[in-house]
SEMARDO-477466 format. One record per residue (C-alpha): x, y, z. Coordinates in steps of 0.001 Angstrom, whole numbers, padded with zeros to 6 digits, always signed. Layout:
<sites>
XYZ
...
</sites>
This chain:
<sites>
+011601+007175+158225
+010015+004622+160551
+008988+007374+162971
+007286+009301+160169
+005374+006207+159072
+004171+005509+162611
+003272+009085+163578
-000351+010080+164252
-001157+013038+161965
-004616+013778+163349
-003231+016873+165156
-002140+018659+161976
-005347+020488+160994
-006517+023824+162318
-009364+023369+164777
-012155+024584+162473
-011011+022118+159797
-010538+019156+162102
-013031+016295+161579
-014462+014143+164329
-011943+011315+164393
-014321+009208+166458
-016418+008911+163296
-013637+009172+160658
-011039+006413+160558
-007517+007810+160268
-005317+006518+157447
-001678+005551+157800
+000842+006906+155307
+001145+003535+153576
-002584+002823+153527
-003936+001934+150087
-006718+004437+150845
-004204+007293+150877
-002647+008420+147584
+000881+009630+146989
-000560+013103+146346
-002236+012998+149752
+001088+012139+151418
+002830+014996+149586
+000146+017432+150792
+000605+016041+154301
+004303+017000+154213
+003839+020427+152551
+003530+023361+155008
+000165+025119+154741
-000727+028026+157069
-004309+027867+155753
-004770+024217+156759
-002205+023186+159353
-001474+024382+162879
+001623+026565+163431
+003186+023798+165531
+002701+021219+162784
+004083+023556+160093
+007120+024241+162278
+007643+020495+162746
+007487+019934+158969
+010335+022406+158494
+012570+020212+160678
+012292+017224+158307
+015201+017142+155831
+014133+017159+152190
+015988+013920+151437
+013961+012162+154157
+010720+013463+152644
+011874+012220+149243
+012501+008798+150782
+008981+008760+152237
+007518+009566+148818
+009640+006901+147096
+008553+004198+149551
+004922+005291+149225
+005206+005182+145431
+006263+001524+145324
+004674+000150+148499
+002415-002891+148148
-000069-003880+150912
+001264-007451+150800
+004553-006205+152299
+002926-005408+155628
+005499-003656+157815
+008456-004967+155835
+009319-002131+153484
+012990-001889+154460
+014125-005062+152696
+012959-003696+149330
+015069-000535+149496
+018863-000694+149600
+022038+001221+148738
+025333-000028+147368
+028545-000090+149355
+031171+002326+148078
+034708+002114+149485
+033365-000106+152262
+030673+002356+153315
+027007+002729+152414
+026427+004958+149409
+023611+007424+148791
+021972+006064+145624
+018626+004448+146478
+017703+001140+144859
+014339-000588+144803
+014625-004382+144681
+018105-003938+143205
+016966-001484+140539
+018400+002029+140584
+015739+004712+141087
+016009+007696+138754
+014921+011121+139977
+013499+013608+137459
+013649+017383+137795
+011903+020275+136072
+013334+023748+135570
+010980+026528+136664
+012893+029750+136216
+016450+031029+136347
+018156+032682+139326
+019911+036059+139188
+023313+034359+138870
+022149+032353+135838
+021717+029078+137709
+018563+027053+137096
+015772+026773+139662
+015042+023045+139435
+012485+021067+141415
+012136+017331+141892
+009148+015718+140218
+007041+013070+141867
+008444+009560+141570
+005347+008511+139603
+005410+011548+137289
+004833+010817+133604
+004928+013877+131310
+001855+014739+129276
+002107+014272+125509
+001022+017378+123652
-000873+017166+120377
-000654+020710+119010
-003927+021839+117439
-002900+025314+116259
-000072+027802+116109
-000224+031069+114140
-002928+030267+111577
-006063+028282+112336
-009728+028138+111406
-012373+028031+114126
-016130+027896+114504
-018453+028379+117491
-021499+026090+117519
-024143+025055+120052
-022966+022007+121985
-026254+020304+121092
-025092+020147+117460
-022305+017735+118393
-022875+014031+118845
-020763+012042+121302
-019311+015102+123002
-017641+014966+126410
-020543+015432+128826
-018165+016510+131630
-018021+019969+130033
-021374+021772+130403
-020680+024662+127980
-023810+025496+125991
-021688+026522+122995
-018211+025271+122089
-015384+026310+119787
-013791+023856+117366
-010321+024683+116011
-008479+023257+113011
-004820+023895+112220
-004139+025495+108835
-000353+025103+108874
+001936+022234+107987
+004969+023911+109575
+005602+026000+112690
+008066+028914+112790
+009845+027901+115976
+012291+029871+118107
+014169+027242+120166
+015364+029492+123001
+016582+026631+125194
+018438+024824+122406
+021433+026988+123313
+021878+024470+126161
+023204+021317+124517
+020903+018341+125006
+018124+020354+126677
+015712+020781+123740
+015761+017281+122269
+012970+018007+119790
+014766+021034+118327
+018003+019051+117959
+016154+016242+116180
+014395+018718+113864
+017562+020664+113012
+019412+017422+112268
+016875+016332+109652
+016687+016912+105914
+015222+019928+104089
+015276+022193+107138
+014747+025937+106732
+016789+027854+109321
+017216+031533+110043
+019703+033307+112319
+021894+030271+112981
+025649+030645+112540
+027079+028763+109520
+029863+026592+110943
+032698+025485+108679
+033962+021898+108524
+037044+023004+110475
+034825+024395+113254
+032814+021156+113224
+036022+019141+113730
+036932+021356+116685
+033515+020759+118222
+033897+016984+117811
+037357+017071+119413
+035949+018677+122585
+034477+015351+123637
+033005+016353+127002
+031042+019256+125508
+030252+017347+122315
+028744+014460+124271
+026119+016792+125803
+024259+016963+122470
+021691+014336+121597
+022746+011633+119092
+021034+013267+116049
+022934+016549+116512
+026170+014667+117187
+025719+012733+113947
+025060+015932+111970
+028156+017730+113233
+030363+014636+112987
+029219+014165+109391
+030148+017753+108535
+033552+017316+110177
+034181+014100+108214
+033051+015641+104901
+035686+018351+105259
+033759+020915+103208
+030633+023030+103276
+028820+024430+106287
+026594+023097+109058
+024403+024666+111761
+024283+023637+115392
+021352+024026+117772
+023670+025726+120264
+025222+028264+117884
+022887+031124+116914
+024126+033703+114430
+026703+036198+115695
+025401+039718+115111
+027371+042807+116177
+029695+040558+118126
+027018+038806+120200
+024735+035792+119556
+021278+036770+118339
+018344+035945+120611
+016074+035214+117651
+017193+031955+115980
+014355+030338+114022
+013560+027249+112023
+010531+025742+110301
+009370+022649+112142
+007186+020192+110265
+004102+019601+112376
+004922+016685+114711
+001531+015042+114096
+002328+014971+110365
+005746+013414+111000
+004402+010839+113459
+000637+010629+113860
+000790+008088+116675
+000094+010520+119535
-002864+012103+117761
-004226+008657+116883
-003849+007355+120439
-005572+010465+121826
-008463+010085+119394
-008875+006349+120008
-008752+006919+123769
-011525+009516+123529
-013537+007221+121226
-013337+004329+123677
-014069+006462+126726
-017124+008106+125144
-018131+004914+123298
-018237+006689+119939
-019180+004193+117179
-016727+003646+114343
-017526+005831+111377
-018651+008752+113545
-016204+011614+114199
-014600+012196+117593
-015024+015908+118213
-012451+017699+120378
-013753+021192+121157
-011698+023744+123042
-011799+023018+126784
-009475+025695+128158
-008291+029156+127109
-004712+029647+128314
-003014+032742+126851
+000576+033536+127726
+002013+036936+128667
+005513+038114+127864
+006757+040241+130760
+009905+042270+131363
+011449+044482+134041
+012284+048085+133252
+015112+048785+130802
+015612+052573+130868
+018458+052508+128331
+016204+050877+125731
+013195+052975+126736
+011313+049855+127900
+008893+050336+130797
+008294+047543+133345
+005651+044933+132564
+006219+042195+135141
+003269+042691+137482
+001651+039276+136983
+002370+036296+139173
+002732+032883+137442
-001010+032296+136825
-003810+034872+136672
-007537+034533+136119
-009497+037486+134723
-013207+037828+134269
-014293+038705+130744
-014315+042534+131011
-010739+042746+132329
-009554+039950+130047
-010962+041586+126956
-009405+044938+127764
-006092+043116+127516
-007160+041451+124261
-008080+044836+122771
-004691+046244+123733
-002531+043117+123219
+000270+044661+125264
+003448+042631+125141
+006776+042904+126864
+010181+043015+125216
+010650+040079+122859
+013725+038697+121064
+011553+038682+117924
+010976+042440+117921
+012882+045643+118471
+010782+046874+121371
+007634+046363+123418
+004099+047708+123446
+000681+047113+121932
+000452+044780+118949
-003162+045726+118212
-006387+043796+118567
-005823+040032+118537
-003381+040146+115641
-000732+042352+114113
-002399+045054+112043
-000481+044720+108734
-001715+041135+108302
-005409+041942+108715
-007456+043850+106144
-010508+044232+108399
-010911+046976+110952
-010120+045575+114427
-013699+045958+115679
-014841+043154+113348
-012385+040676+114894
-013100+041914+118402
-016867+041588+117959
-016496+038015+116731
-014080+037051+119494
-016149+038663+122251
-019402+037042+121074
-017622+033684+120962
-016226+034068+124493
-019601+035088+125915
-021449+032217+124213
-018963+029504+125177
-018445+030735+128714
-014788+029717+128613
-012656+030907+131527
-009224+032248+130629
-006148+031688+132800
-002991+033491+131697
+000554+032363+132414
+003688+034475+132721
+006695+034228+130431
+009901+036189+130598
+009810+037633+134122
+007698+037543+137268
+008635+040788+138957
+012044+042387+138538
+014140+039586+140047
+012459+036352+138885
+013285+035259+135334
+011135+032355+134165
+011643+032268+130355
+008895+029993+128956
+009067+027474+131807
+005659+028293+133312
+003994+028120+129905
+005387+024596+129570
+004259+023720+133086
+000630+024760+132492
-000354+021798+130248
+001079+019397+132829
-001018+021008+135548
-004231+021419+133553
-004143+017804+132373
-004144+016757+136048
-007035+018975+137191
-010715+018232+136669
-013177+020617+135068
-014783+021148+138489
-011432+021988+140092
-010764+024594+137397
-013996+026457+138099
-012880+029989+139096
-015750+030334+141584
-014546+027224+143385
-010902+028344+143340
-011887+031750+144745
-014059+030197+147455
-011283+027893+148630
-008704+030698+148675
-006677+029363+145742
-007270+032633+143861
-007063+036101+145408
-008578+039231+143896
-006366+042220+143314
-007916+045489+144431
-007170+049072+143505
-004973+050891+146026
-003275+054230+146588
+000430+054828+146185
+002032+058209+146885
-001417+059763+147070
-002793+058544+143732
-004889+055520+142693
-003327+052386+141197
-005819+050310+139172
-004534+046882+140213
-008018+045391+139738
-007283+045270+135996
-005039+042284+136776
-008002+040199+137989
-007168+037290+140317
-003874+035512+140958
-002968+032143+142444
-002014+031827+146104
+000131+029484+148155
-003029+027458+148774
-003254+026824+145024
+000302+025474+144875
-000227+023431+148050
-003431+021866+146722
-002571+021223+143076
+001198+021339+142499
+001626+018208+144589
+000375+016348+141533
+003635+017232+139816
+006301+018053+142424
+007639+016408+145577
+007896+019765+147323
+005140+021909+145755
+005355+024743+148267
+008881+025645+147155
+008141+026120+143438
+006704+029643+143779
+007922+031668+146746
+006275+034851+148052
+008352+037006+145709
+006798+035197+142732
+003272+034985+144111
+003382+038674+145096
+005653+040505+142613
+005049+043818+144396
+007314+042560+147209
+010275+042676+144810
+009860+046366+143990
+006657+048236+144799
+007613+051280+142707
+008262+049140+139620
+005072+047161+140286
+003053+050400+140325
+004791+051661+137188
+003991+048360+135456
+000279+048710+136251
+000368+052319+135074
+001990+051089+131863
-000967+048729+131301
-003638+051325+132092
-001997+053958+129886
-001691+051483+127012
-005381+050592+127423
-006254+054282+127205
-003980+054973+124241
-005263+052029+122186
-008943+052665+122996
-008653+056281+121921
-007829+055182+118362
-011262+053544+118029
-012895+056905+118782
-010537+058821+116523
-011196+056670+113439
-014913+056188+114182
-014713+052381+114338
-016203+052472+117848
-019573+052837+116081
-019133+049284+114733
-018463+047824+118197
-021143+045718+119845
-022577+047164+123100
-020292+045378+125601
-017206+046127+123488
-018258+049767+123127
-018646+050000+126909
-015162+048523+127405
-013603+050977+124952
-015245+053854+126831
-013897+052594+130153
-010426+052075+128731
-010376+055552+127171
-012296+057608+129741
-012635+055487+132892
-016410+055062+132610
-019139+054060+130141
-022071+056473+130271
-021342+056967+133959
-020888+053243+134758
-017578+052081+136230
-015990+048724+135478
-017227+047212+138758
-020873+048261+138242
-023129+045152+138116
-025166+046713+135290
-022087+046952+133096
-020816+043491+133948
-024236+042048+133124
-023597+042971+129467
-021024+040155+129338
-023442+037348+130267
-024870+034825+127813
-028418+035700+128903
-027977+039389+128072
-026243+038553+124809
-028948+036197+123510
-031741+038618+124458
-030117+041656+122832
-031249+043214+119564
-027673+043422+118262
-027161+039666+118626
-030482+038934+116908
-029315+041203+114089
-026165+039065+113741
-028314+035937+113401
-030537+037558+110781
-027428+038699+108902
-026119+035136+108935
-029443+033881+107569
-029475+036435+104745
-025919+035528+103739
-026704+031804+103835
-029769+032412+101643
-027580+034305+099165
-024948+031545+099250
-027342+028651+098651
-029272+030626+096024
-025976+030974+094183
-025235+027247+094598
-028644+026267+093201
-028260+028640+090235
-024775+027313+089445
-025932+023687+089530
-028945+024429+087337
-026755+026280+084863
-024290+023375+084679
-027042+020770+084319
-028691+022806+081560
-025693+022489+079247
-025819+019575+076803
-022019+019180+076771
-021921+018659+080541
-024444+015837+080843
-021917+013007+081083
-019915+014789+083778
-023108+015761+085613
-024216+012139+085690
-020859+010924+087036
-020905+013588+089773
-024601+013056+090577
-025221+016762+090205
-028960+016167+090060
-028767+014715+093572
-026590+017596+094680
-029132+020044+093248
-031943+018422+095239
-029795+018640+098391
-028933+022281+097693
-032611+023160+097112
-033531+021436+100392
-030826+023395+102223
-031993+026652+100622
-035531+025952+101792
-034222+025237+105315
-032180+028439+105582
-035139+030485+104340
-037323+029151+107140
-037999+031472+110127
-036944+028545+112330
-033398+028776+110918
-032676+031857+113046
-033635+029888+116147
-031267+027090+115084
-028434+029618+114803
-028833+030598+118462
-025508+029819+120130
-023375+030615+117069
-021592+033951+116557
-023856+034735+113601
-022349+037235+111181
-021148+040795+111618
-023517+043123+109706
-020542+045345+108780
-023040+048131+108287
-026806+048438+108665
-028281+045160+110012
-031184+043507+108166
-034673+044373+109418
-036279+042248+112112
-038683+039571+110914
-042305+040740+110931
</sites>
């Protein structure tokens, strides 16, 4: 430990990255000008940054010594000087020094995070930084939400760190979430699910009804029973004491055909409705940071688009093709991303009987509109806002790496610790944190791997995962970063599965004629998905990709038609409002109610709004919104 603290690390960098140390003062490990994250990066092998000799030397340092370095760095105070040893001790056990580290007599607790499951069922766990504090999630939406895209200039007191010219605002429409607590099968692991299932008035589905006798048997197995959290223990103990009726346990899904179902569900009351403290703290923090006056709303537009992908290896017996070609985090530019949105290809899920395309953005039976209407709206919104989408893998990464939902849970922790500038795809590509996947040949035929976009590299984990883990380089090995190394044939078949699904889904838009309702960039994508080209243009042609820029969108006739359609519908709406108010005010029997409700004032406001929406300038004000889908012939251009 002392040798590591005293070592000169100025020899670590590759020559082209090495600064002039005659002009740059080197920092010791314990310097208050060097962060814990910097020390973790210093001890994480990096072929892109460090010399081969230095990387080889890092491999000789035992992990428990590195952990000790990080612990000392975490608690070190400059006033200690060189005396750090007296603050860290161990107890004596049976006359010999033990292995449990204490800081000033206080036991230090190490925290670990599961990121995947090994082939033998064991968990892949990784030690978190000693100063790690988990992010608190305030869920804004689940299955049903309302959203609107508006110009950023419409919003007062917005976060100026985000330069998006248009933003999306989302509001949750649900009071309960239909949760599937996959990890609750492990007693004590999903504390929230155990607390929810132990409460009153809980709707559950696919949990096994346990008799009072079974509950008593569970209580008697004290070692296993103690693994549950106190709320679940109290529920089961109460059922055992009552001696009658039935109870459900978080760890006992329904037995179906002799095996536990993989689809247990329950309705969870929205956490922010049960305890609004987190949402309140988040809002007050934003208000103070932005100096938003009391009485004015604190707007929280979308800042990141982070879809998840369910992946699976091949299952020939069930007729399931492989879909595990993505590494943990992918970035796709809008054309490739939206091809996936059109197809909505999903892997095998415990909620369904198979795998395949779920349709455009939503499951077809729940949507009365033709899919092109939703796709047009979504595509216009994505182009206007300029949001970048990063997708995370769930289920599997390649054939041999099972990750369940662990990466999806890791993403919020990572994104909350990265700045908007660090998340810029152009920057990540330039620094080698993202690598582009290119088409290649396999057994004499092309494989369209470019549809997968970009994926993270070891440089990404080295640079950013040190904000969460002690040993960031070990979280994702080469087999996870490059799934093709696990099985190239299955990797190729997985890409073929995606391309064929794209083609199959796109063909339906031509067969039913709904392609005619698609906006120009969407129509071009459907042509590429179905036929491989759009009027002779391939997916990588700059002329085609230019269709997906905000500049091209705002200058296009079809977007102007959407704005004019929106104006005409607003004129019709406010004309109806004015007529209704006049009709109500004109009735003698309604005068008392009209006076109490100030309907005369409302009429004046409605007439003013009607005059505003009729103005030619109203179309200009709508620039940056998604307008309205004409759903037929667009209104004529203004003369």
